[in-house]
Each structure stands twice: as C-alpha cells, then as structure tokens.
mmCIF file of the N, C-alpha and C atoms, coordinates in Angstrom:
data_MODEL
# 
_entry.id   MODEL 
# 
loop_
_atom_site.group_PDB 
_atom_site.id 
_atom_site.type_symbol 
_atom_site.label_atom_id 
_atom_site.label_alt_id 
_atom_site.label_comp_id 
_atom_site.label_asym_id 
_atom_site.label_entity_id 
_atom_site.label_seq_id 
_atom_site.pdbx_PDB_ins_code 
_atom_site.Cartn_x 
_atom_site.Cartn_y 
_atom_site.Cartn_z 
_atom_site.occupancy 
_atom_site.B_iso_or_equiv 
_atom_site.pdbx_formal_charge 
_atom_site.auth_seq_id 
_atom_site.auth_comp_id 
_atom_site.auth_asym_id 
_atom_site.auth_atom_id 
_atom_site.pdbx_PDB_model_num 
ATOM 1   N N  . MET A 1 1  ? 0.875  -0.998 0.173   1.00 0.00 ? 1  MET A N  1 
ATOM 2   C CA . MET A 1 1  ? 0.027  0.176  -0.020  1.00 0.00 ? 1  MET A CA 1 
ATOM 3   C C  . MET A 1 1  ? 0.743  1.426  0.057   1.00 0.00 ? 1  MET A C  1 
ATOM 4   N N  . ALA A 1 2  ? 0.643  2.243  -0.833  1.00 0.00 ? 2  ALA A N  1 
ATOM 5   C CA . ALA A 1 2  ? 1.121  3.454  -0.868  1.00 0.00 ? 2  ALA A CA 1 
ATOM 6   C C  . ALA A 1 2  ? 1.291  4.390  0.249   1.00 0.00 ? 2  ALA A C  1 
ATOM 7   N N  . THR A 1 3  ? 2.355  4.811  0.403   1.00 0.00 ? 3  THR A N  1 
ATOM 8   C CA . THR A 1 3  ? 1.908  5.932  1.829   1.00 0.00 ? 3  THR A CA 1 
ATOM 9   C C  . THR A 1 3  ? 2.278  7.382  1.479   1.00 0.00 ? 3  THR A C  1 
ATOM 10  N N  . ARG A 1 4  ? 1.220  8.145  2.036   1.00 0.00 ? 4  ARG A N  1 
ATOM 11  C CA . ARG A 1 4  ? 0.900  9.387  1.606   1.00 0.00 ? 4  ARG A CA 1 
ATOM 12  C C  . ARG A 1 4  ? 2.188  10.496 2.069   1.00 0.00 ? 4  ARG A C  1 
ATOM 13  N N  . ALA A 1 5  ? 2.593  11.003 1.855   1.00 0.00 ? 5  ALA A N  1 
ATOM 14  C CA . ALA A 1 5  ? 3.823  12.311 2.500   1.00 0.00 ? 5  ALA A CA 1 
ATOM 15  C C  . ALA A 1 5  ? 2.870  13.154 3.302   1.00 0.00 ? 5  ALA A C  1 
ATOM 16  N N  . GLY A 1 6  ? 3.996  13.757 4.340   1.00 0.00 ? 6  GLY A N  1 
ATOM 17  C CA . GLY A 1 6  ? 3.254  14.304 5.436   1.00 0.00 ? 6  GLY A CA 1 
ATOM 18  C C  . GLY A 1 6  ? 2.753  15.623 5.013   1.00 0.00 ? 6  GLY A C  1 
ATOM 19  N N  . LEU A 1 7  ? 1.996  16.405 5.538   1.00 0.00 ? 7  LEU A N  1 
ATOM 20  C CA . LEU A 1 7  ? 2.275  17.825 5.588   1.00 0.00 ? 7  LEU A CA 1 
ATOM 21  C C  . LEU A 1 7  ? 3.199  18.452 5.834   1.00 0.00 ? 7  LEU A C  1 
ATOM 22  N N  . GLU A 1 8  ? 3.491  19.608 4.731   1.00 0.00 ? 8  GLU A N  1 
ATOM 23  C CA . GLU A 1 8  ? 4.627  20.343 5.140   1.00 0.00 ? 8  GLU A CA 1 
ATOM 24  C C  . GLU A 1 8  ? 4.398  21.736 5.357   1.00 0.00 ? 8  GLU A C  1 
ATOM 25  N N  . CYS A 1 9  ? 5.069  22.432 6.393   1.00 0.00 ? 9  CYS A N  1 
ATOM 26  C CA . CYS A 1 9  ? 4.945  23.984 7.088   1.00 0.00 ? 9  CYS A CA 1 
ATOM 27  C C  . CYS A 1 9  ? 5.190  24.597 5.690   1.00 0.00 ? 9  CYS A C  1 
ATOM 28  N N  . PRO A 1 10 ? 4.794  25.603 5.127   1.00 0.00 ? 10 PRO A N  1 
ATOM 29  C CA . PRO A 1 10 ? 5.165  26.350 4.156   1.00 0.00 ? 10 PRO A CA 1 
ATOM 30  C C  . PRO A 1 10 ? 6.158  27.542 4.720   1.00 0.00 ? 10 PRO A C  1 
ATOM 31  N N  . VAL A 1 11 ? 6.194  27.832 6.094   1.00 0.00 ? 11 VAL A N  1 
ATOM 32  C CA . VAL A 1 11 ? 7.072  28.639 6.476   1.00 0.00 ? 11 VAL A CA 1 
ATOM 33  C C  . VAL A 1 11 ? 8.516  28.048 6.912   1.00 0.00 ? 11 VAL A C  1 
ATOM 34  N N  . CYS A 1 12 ? 8.423  26.583 7.761   1.00 0.00 ? 12 CYS A N  1 
ATOM 35  C CA . CYS A 1 12 ? 9.679  26.454 8.011   1.00 0.00 ? 12 CYS A CA 1 
ATOM 36  C C  . CYS A 1 12 ? 9.974  24.902 7.335   1.00 0.00 ? 12 CYS A C  1 
ATOM 37  N N  . HIS A 1 13 ? 9.387  24.227 6.514   1.00 0.00 ? 13 HIS A N  1 
ATOM 38  C CA . HIS A 1 13 ? 9.274  23.081 6.101   1.00 0.00 ? 13 HIS A CA 1 
ATOM 39  C C  . HIS A 1 13 ? 9.566  22.014 6.750   1.00 0.00 ? 13 HIS A C  1 
ATOM 40  N N  . GLU A 1 14 ? 8.840  22.053 7.888   1.00 0.00 ? 14 GLU A N  1 
ATOM 41  C CA . GLU A 1 14 ? 8.735  21.129 9.146   1.00 0.00 ? 14 GLU A CA 1 
ATOM 42  C C  . GLU A 1 14 ? 7.808  19.887 8.424   1.00 0.00 ? 14 GLU A C  1 
ATOM 43  N N  . GLU A 1 15 ? 8.033  18.870 8.859   1.00 0.00 ? 15 GLU A N  1 
ATOM 44  C CA . GLU A 1 15 ? 6.830  18.149 8.062   1.00 0.00 ? 15 GLU A CA 1 
ATOM 45  C C  . GLU A 1 15 ? 5.625  18.291 9.437   1.00 0.00 ? 15 GLU A C  1 
ATOM 46  N N  . ILE A 1 16 ? 4.559  18.028 9.136   1.00 0.00 ? 16 ILE A N  1 
ATOM 47  C CA . ILE A 1 16 ? 3.344  18.455 10.257  1.00 0.00 ? 16 ILE A CA 1 
ATOM 48  C C  . ILE A 1 16 ? 3.292  16.985 10.432  1.00 0.00 ? 16 ILE A C  1 
ATOM 49  N N  . GLY A 1 17 ? 3.186  16.444 12.075  1.00 0.00 ? 17 GLY A N  1 
ATOM 50  C CA . GLY A 1 17 ? 2.842  14.956 12.632  1.00 0.00 ? 17 GLY A CA 1 
ATOM 51  C C  . GLY A 1 17 ? 1.345  14.515 12.004  1.00 0.00 ? 17 GLY A C  1 
ATOM 52  N N  . ARG A 1 18 ? 1.303  13.505 12.178  1.00 0.00 ? 18 ARG A N  1 
ATOM 53  C CA . ARG A 1 18 ? -0.348 12.865 11.853  1.00 0.00 ? 18 ARG A CA 1 
ATOM 54  C C  . ARG A 1 18 ? -0.711 13.419 13.322  1.00 0.00 ? 18 ARG A C  1 
ATOM 55  N N  . GLY A 1 19 ? -2.086 13.762 12.904  1.00 0.00 ? 19 GLY A N  1 
ATOM 56  C CA . GLY A 1 19 ? -2.958 14.161 13.924  1.00 0.00 ? 19 GLY A CA 1 
ATOM 57  C C  . GLY A 1 19 ? -2.563 15.658 14.657  1.00 0.00 ? 19 GLY A C  1 
ATOM 58  N N  . GLU A 1 20 ? -1.478 16.639 13.899  1.00 0.00 ? 20 GLU A N  1 
ATOM 59  C CA . GLU A 1 20 ? -1.338 17.961 14.162  1.00 0.00 ? 20 GLU A CA 1 
ATOM 60  C C  . GLU A 1 20 ? -1.994 18.618 13.089  1.00 0.00 ? 20 GLU A C  1 
ATOM 61  N N  . GLN A 1 21 ? -2.409 19.954 13.322  1.00 0.00 ? 21 GLN A N  1 
ATOM 62  C CA . GLN A 1 21 ? -2.846 20.492 12.498  1.00 0.00 ? 21 GLN A CA 1 
ATOM 63  C C  . GLN A 1 21 ? -2.108 21.563 12.043  1.00 0.00 ? 21 GLN A C  1 
ATOM 64  N N  . LEU A 1 22 ? -2.213 22.112 10.998  1.00 0.00 ? 22 LEU A N  1 
ATOM 65  C CA . LEU A 1 22 ? -1.030 22.926 10.120  1.00 0.00 ? 22 LEU A CA 1 
ATOM 66  C C  . LEU A 1 22 ? -1.526 24.496 10.847  1.00 0.00 ? 22 LEU A C  1 
ATOM 67  N N  . GLU A 1 23 ? -2.788 24.811 11.059  1.00 0.00 ? 23 GLU A N  1 
ATOM 68  C CA . GLU A 1 23 ? -3.221 26.024 11.685  1.00 0.00 ? 23 GLU A CA 1 
ATOM 69  C C  . GLU A 1 23 ? -2.489 26.139 12.958  1.00 0.00 ? 23 GLU A C  1 
ATOM 70  N N  . ALA A 1 24 ? -2.620 25.133 13.985  1.00 0.00 ? 24 ALA A N  1 
ATOM 71  C CA . ALA A 1 24 ? -1.849 25.043 15.311  1.00 0.00 ? 24 ALA A CA 1 
ATOM 72  C C  . ALA A 1 24 ? -0.501 25.103 15.345  1.00 0.00 ? 24 ALA A C  1 
ATOM 73  N N  . HIS A 1 25 ? 0.286  24.244 14.039  1.00 0.00 ? 25 HIS A N  1 
ATOM 74  C CA . HIS A 1 25 ? 1.758  24.381 14.483  1.00 0.00 ? 25 HIS A CA 1 
ATOM 75  C C  . HIS A 1 25 ? 1.960  26.011 14.037  1.00 0.00 ? 25 HIS A C  1 
ATOM 76  N N  . LEU A 1 26 ? 1.257  26.769 12.897  1.00 0.00 ? 26 LEU A N  1 
ATOM 77  C CA . LEU A 1 26 ? 1.729  27.828 12.168  1.00 0.00 ? 26 LEU A CA 1 
ATOM 78  C C  . LEU A 1 26 ? 1.323  28.933 13.894  1.00 0.00 ? 26 LEU A C  1 
ATOM 79  N N  . TYR A 1 27 ? 0.456  28.698 14.623  1.00 0.00 ? 27 TYR A N  1 
ATOM 80  C CA . TYR A 1 27 ? 0.358  29.575 15.688  1.00 0.00 ? 27 TYR A CA 1 
ATOM 81  C C  . TYR A 1 27 ? 1.096  29.253 16.913  1.00 0.00 ? 27 TYR A C  1 
ATOM 82  N N  . ASN A 1 28 ? 1.377  28.354 16.838  1.00 0.00 ? 28 ASN A N  1 
ATOM 83  C CA . ASN A 1 28 ? 1.984  27.796 18.366  1.00 0.00 ? 28 ASN A CA 1 
ATOM 84  C C  . ASN A 1 28 ? 3.830  27.950 18.384  1.00 0.00 ? 28 ASN A C  1 
ATOM 85  N N  . ASP A 1 29 ? 4.475  27.518 16.891  1.00 0.00 ? 29 ASP A N  1 
ATOM 86  C CA . ASP A 1 29 ? 5.769  27.520 16.127  1.00 0.00 ? 29 ASP A CA 1 
ATOM 87  C C  . ASP A 1 29 ? 6.198  28.689 15.623  1.00 0.00 ? 29 ASP A C  1 
ATOM 88  N N  . HIS A 1 30 ? 5.486  29.658 14.930  1.00 0.00 ? 30 HIS A N  1 
ATOM 89  C CA . HIS A 1 30 ? 5.909  30.746 14.486  1.00 0.00 ? 30 HIS A CA 1 
ATOM 90  C C  . HIS A 1 30 ? 5.329  32.274 14.907  1.00 0.00 ? 30 HIS A C  1 
ATOM 91  N N  . SER A 1 31 ? 6.163  33.067 14.845  1.00 0.00 ? 31 SER A N  1 
ATOM 92  C CA . SER A 1 31 ? 5.947  34.599 15.498  1.00 0.00 ? 31 SER A CA 1 
ATOM 93  C C  . SER A 1 31 ? 5.039  34.954 14.399  1.00 0.00 ? 31 SER A C  1 
ATOM 94  N N  . LYS A 1 32 ? 4.823  36.122 14.760  1.00 0.00 ? 32 LYS A N  1 
ATOM 95  C CA . LYS A 1 32 ? 3.789  37.030 13.823  1.00 0.00 ? 32 LYS A CA 1 
ATOM 96  C C  . LYS A 1 32 ? 4.471  37.852 12.651  1.00 0.00 ? 32 LYS A C  1 
ATOM 97  N N  . ARG A 1 33 ? 5.747  37.874 13.463  1.00 0.00 ? 33 ARG A N  1 
ATOM 98  C CA . ARG A 1 33 ? 6.991  38.818 12.377  1.00 0.00 ? 33 ARG A CA 1 
ATOM 99  C C  . ARG A 1 33 ? 6.966  37.357 11.004  1.00 0.00 ? 33 ARG A C  1 
ATOM 100 N N  . ALA A 1 34 ? 7.631  36.205 11.537  1.00 0.00 ? 34 ALA A N  1 
ATOM 101 C CA . ALA A 1 34 ? 7.799  35.473 10.684  1.00 0.00 ? 34 ALA A CA 1 
ATOM 102 C C  . ALA A 1 34 ? 6.482  35.193 9.389   1.00 0.00 ? 34 ALA A C  1 
ATOM 103 N N  . LEU A 1 35 ? 5.327  35.028 10.175  1.00 0.00 ? 35 LEU A N  1 
ATOM 104 C CA . LEU A 1 35 ? 4.241  34.734 9.221   1.00 0.00 ? 35 LEU A CA 1 
ATOM 105 C C  . LEU A 1 35 ? 3.887  36.001 8.154   1.00 0.00 ? 35 LEU A C  1 
ATOM 106 N N  . ALA A 1 36 ? 4.001  37.251 8.884   1.00 0.00 ? 36 ALA A N  1 
ATOM 107 C CA . ALA A 1 36 ? 3.932  38.332 8.250   1.00 0.00 ? 36 ALA A CA 1 
ATOM 108 C C  . ALA A 1 36 ? 4.845  38.476 6.764   1.00 0.00 ? 36 ALA A C  1 
ATOM 109 N N  . GLY A 1 37 ? 6.162  37.969 7.159   1.00 0.00 ? 37 GLY A N  1 
ATOM 110 C CA . GLY A 1 37 ? 7.233  38.173 6.397   1.00 0.00 ? 37 GLY A CA 1 
ATOM 111 C C  . GLY A 1 37 ? 6.971  36.809 5.337   1.00 0.00 ? 37 GLY A C  1 
ATOM 112 N N  . PHE A 1 38 ? 6.356  35.624 5.546   1.00 0.00 ? 38 PHE A N  1 
ATOM 113 C CA . PHE A 1 38 ? 6.304  34.849 4.537   1.00 0.00 ? 38 PHE A CA 1 
ATOM 114 C C  . PHE A 1 38 ? 4.771  35.110 3.720   1.00 0.00 ? 38 PHE A C  1 
ATOM 115 N N  . VAL A 1 39 ? 3.891  35.652 4.146   1.00 0.00 ? 39 VAL A N  1 
ATOM 116 C CA . VAL A 1 39 ? 2.936  36.450 3.709   1.00 0.00 ? 39 VAL A CA 1 
ATOM 117 C C  . VAL A 1 39 ? 3.333  37.364 2.427   1.00 0.00 ? 39 VAL A C  1 
ATOM 118 N N  . ALA A 1 40 ? 3.878  38.518 3.040   1.00 0.00 ? 40 ALA A N  1 
ATOM 119 C CA . ALA A 1 40 ? 4.527  39.462 2.194   1.00 0.00 ? 40 ALA A CA 1 
ATOM 120 C C  . ALA A 1 40 ? 5.213  38.723 1.034   1.00 0.00 ? 40 ALA A C  1 
ATOM 121 N N  . THR A 1 41 ? 6.123  37.976 1.421   1.00 0.00 ? 41 THR A N  1 
ATOM 122 C CA . THR A 1 41 ? 6.985  37.404 0.154   1.00 0.00 ? 41 THR A CA 1 
ATOM 123 C C  . THR A 1 41 ? 6.125  36.658 -0.599  1.00 0.00 ? 41 THR A C  1 
ATOM 124 N N  . GLU A 1 42 ? 5.490  36.202 -0.350  1.00 0.00 ? 42 GLU A N  1 
ATOM 125 C CA . GLU A 1 42 ? 4.669  35.124 -1.333  1.00 0.00 ? 42 GLU A CA 1 
ATOM 126 C C  . GLU A 1 42 ? 3.511  36.114 -1.922  1.00 0.00 ? 42 GLU A C  1 
ATOM 127 N N  . ALA A 1 43 ? 3.322  37.164 -1.523  1.00 0.00 ? 43 ALA A N  1 
ATOM 128 C CA . ALA A 1 43 ? 2.157  38.101 -2.474  1.00 0.00 ? 43 ALA A CA 1 
ATOM 129 C C  . ALA A 1 43 ? 3.329  38.810 -3.529  1.00 0.00 ? 43 ALA A C  1 
ATOM 130 N N  . VAL A 1 44 ? 4.290  39.279 -3.120  1.00 0.00 ? 44 VAL A N  1 
ATOM 131 C CA . VAL A 1 44 ? 5.308  39.716 -4.252  1.00 0.00 ? 44 VAL A CA 1 
ATOM 132 C C  . VAL A 1 44 ? 5.420  38.341 -5.382  1.00 0.00 ? 44 VAL A C  1 
ATOM 133 N N  . ALA A 1 45 ? 5.409  37.280 -4.652  1.00 0.00 ? 45 ALA A N  1 
ATOM 134 C CA . ALA A 1 45 ? 6.245  36.332 -5.850  1.00 0.00 ? 45 ALA A CA 1 
ATOM 135 C C  . ALA A 1 45 ? 4.667  35.919 -7.094  1.00 0.00 ? 45 ALA A C  1 
ATOM 136 N N  . MET A 1 46 ? 3.817  36.002 -6.094  1.00 0.00 ? 46 MET A N  1 
ATOM 137 C CA . MET A 1 46 ? 2.500  36.045 -6.832  1.00 0.00 ? 46 MET A CA 1 
ATOM 138 C C  . MET A 1 46 ? 2.414  37.338 -7.878  1.00 0.00 ? 46 MET A C  1 
ATOM 139 N N  . GLU A 1 47 ? 2.566  38.387 -7.313  1.00 0.00 ? 47 GLU A N  1 
ATOM 140 C CA . GLU A 1 47 ? 2.544  39.594 -8.312  1.00 0.00 ? 47 GLU A CA 1 
ATOM 141 C C  . GLU A 1 47 ? 3.538  39.638 -9.548  1.00 0.00 ? 47 GLU A C  1 
ATOM 142 N N  . GLU A 1 48 ? 4.955  39.332 -9.066  1.00 0.00 ? 48 GLU A N  1 
ATOM 143 C CA . GLU A 1 48 ? 5.785  39.141 -10.054 1.00 0.00 ? 48 GLU A CA 1 
ATOM 144 C C  . GLU A 1 48 ? 5.182  38.179 -11.366 1.00 0.00 ? 48 GLU A C  1 
ATOM 145 N N  . ASP A 1 49 ? 4.739  36.956 -11.099 1.00 0.00 ? 49 ASP A N  1 
ATOM 146 C CA . ASP A 1 49 ? 4.708  35.877 -11.820 1.00 0.00 ? 49 ASP A CA 1 
ATOM 147 C C  . ASP A 1 49 ? 3.486  36.478 -12.504 1.00 0.00 ? 49 ASP A C  1 
ATOM 148 N N  . ASP A 1 50 ? 2.149  37.614 -11.731 1.00 0.00 ? 50 ASP A N  1 
ATOM 149 C CA . ASP A 1 50 ? 1.276  37.747 -12.566 1.00 0.00 ? 50 ASP A CA 1 
ATOM 150 C C  . ASP A 1 50 ? 1.898  38.707 -14.119 1.00 0.00 ? 50 ASP A C  1 
ATOM 151 N N  . ILE A 1 51 ? 2.816  39.766 -13.628 1.00 0.00 ? 51 ILE A N  1 
ATOM 152 C CA . ILE A 1 51 ? 3.432  40.707 -14.250 1.00 0.00 ? 51 ILE A CA 1 
ATOM 153 C C  . ILE A 1 51 ? 4.317  39.607 -15.502 1.00 0.00 ? 51 ILE A C  1 
ATOM 154 N N  . SER A 1 52 ? 5.053  38.656 -15.494 1.00 0.00 ? 52 SER A N  1 
ATOM 155 C CA . SER A 1 52 ? 5.604  37.978 -16.360 1.00 0.00 ? 52 SER A CA 1 
ATOM 156 C C  . SER A 1 52 ? 4.923  37.166 -17.265 1.00 0.00 ? 52 SER A C  1 
ATOM 157 N N  . GLU A 1 53 ? 3.684  36.974 -17.328 1.00 0.00 ? 53 GLU A N  1 
ATOM 158 C CA . GLU A 1 53 ? 2.586  36.428 -18.035 1.00 0.00 ? 53 GLU A CA 1 
ATOM 159 C C  . GLU A 1 53 ? 2.469  37.061 -19.547 1.00 0.00 ? 53 GLU A C  1 
# 
C-alpha cells in the first residue's frame, strides 16, 4: 500500500505530524513577524508571476 507524504509547513518546511493541524503549528511555532514576512514574500512572488505572463 502506498503511503502519503506528510503535510509540510510552508514557513519552516517542517513536516506536520499525523494528528497535528497546520493552523495549530503556525500559531504555536511561528511568530507574527515570521508569518507576516512569509505572506508578504508570497504576495510579491505571486504579483511578479502575474506581471511576467
């Protein structure tokens, strides 16, 4: 039987354990500054992709 890869945190790339929720991991393991930086970086990257098309 094939096994499914675990969910990975988009901020720190740590694997989220079975039974653990991504939202809980983000809330408990990352500062507001780290989350804001990640969101800002992703938004800029998405905008650059839109412009380059």
